C-alpha positions as CSV (number, residue, x, y, z in Angstrom):
1,X,-11.7,14.2,11.9
2,X,-9.1,16.7,12.9
3,X,-7.0,18.2,10.1
4,X,-5.1,21.3,9.2
5,X,-5.9,23.8,6.5
6,X,-3.6,23.3,3.5
7,X,-3.1,27.1,3.0
8,X,-3.9,28.7,6.4
9,X,-2.5,25.9,8.7
10,X,-5.7,26.4,10.8
11,X,-6.7,23.3,12.8
12,X,-10.2,22.0,11.9
13,X,-12.6,19.4,13.3
14,X,-14.9,18.0,10.7
15,X,-17.6,15.5,11.4
16,X,-17.4,12.5,9.0
17,X,-19.1,9.0,8.9
18,X,-16.5,6.2,9.1
19,X,-17.8,3.2,7.1
20,X,-17.0,-0.1,8.8
21,X,-14.5,-2.2,6.8
22,X,-13.4,-5.8,6.6
23,X,-9.8,-4.6,6.8
24,X,-8.7,-3.5,10.3
25,X,-5.9,-1.3,9.0
26,X,-7.9,1.4,7.1
27,X,-10.6,4.0,7.6
28,X,-13.1,4.4,4.7
29,X,-15.0,7.7,4.4
30,X,-17.6,8.5,1.7
31,X,-17.3,11.8,-0.1
32,X,-20.9,12.6,-1.2
33,X,-19.9,16.0,-2.6
34,X,-16.8,14.7,-4.4
35,X,-13.1,15.0,-3.8
36,X,-13.0,18.8,-4.0
37,X,-14.5,19.4,-0.6
38,X,-12.0,21.5,1.4
39,X,-11.6,19.1,4.3
40,X,-10.8,16.2,1.9
41,X,-8.3,18.4,0.0
42,X,-6.7,19.4,3.3
43,X,-6.3,15.7,4.4
44,X,-4.8,14.8,1.0
45,X,-2.4,17.7,1.0
46,X,-1.3,17.0,4.6
47,X,-0.8,13.3,4.0
48,X,-3.2,12.4,6.8
49,X,-5.3,13.4,9.7
50,X,-6.5,12.3,13.2
51,X,-9.7,10.3,13.1
52,X,-11.7,10.0,16.3
53,X,-13.4,6.7,16.1
54,X,-15.2,4.8,18.9
55,X,-14.0,7.4,21.4
56,X,-10.3,7.1,20.5
57,X,-8.0,9.2,18.4
58,X,-6.2,7.4,15.6
59,X,-3.5,8.9,13.4
60,X,-4.5,8.1,9.9
61,X,-2.0,8.5,7.0
62,X,-1.6,7.7,3.3
63,X,-4.9,9.2,2.2
64,X,-6.0,8.2,-1.2
65,X,-9.2,8.4,-3.3
66,X,-10.9,5.2,-4.5
67,X,-13.8,4.4,-6.7
68,X,-17.1,3.0,-5.4
69,X,-16.3,-0.5,-6.7
70,X,-13.1,-0.6,-4.7
71,X,-14.8,0.9,-1.6
72,X,-17.5,-1.8,-1.8
73,X,-14.8,-4.5,-1.6
74,X,-13.5,-2.9,1.6
75,X,-16.9,-2.4,3.3
76,X,-18.5,-4.9,5.7
77,X,-21.3,-6.9,4.2
78,X,-24.0,-4.7,5.9
79,X,-22.6,-1.6,4.2
80,X,-21.5,-3.1,0.9
81,X,-24.8,-2.3,-0.9
82,X,-24.9,1.3,0.3
83,X,-21.3,1.9,-0.6
84,X,-21.7,0.4,-4.1
85,X,-25.1,2.1,-4.7
86,X,-23.7,5.2,-6.5
87,X,-24.6,7.6,-3.7
88,X,-21.0,8.5,-3.3
89,X,-18.9,9.4,-6.4
90,X,-15.6,8.7,-4.6
91,X,-14.3,7.6,-1.2
92,X,-11.3,8.5,0.9
93,X,-9.2,5.7,2.4
94,X,-6.7,6.3,5.1
95,X,-4.2,3.9,6.7
96,X,-4.5,3.4,10.4
């Protein structure tokens, strides 16, 4: 994920794991350390980021935090159990 610092404006590249979803218009990313991680706060403050997924850059906008139950509803069947397991306190969703 490529994003800018909310205070410094510095460009950052942060590795994240995109969770496959049943919806083709969103990216779902688990936040194992919660919503206060700097990169997540940067993305929320900027209103989006660029996500490199499957070798292509995608502009992702409208970031929002969702609960595990809502994330499980978005995840593909293979990932539904992991997403809803409570390992992640919150998830970041971005519109593609």
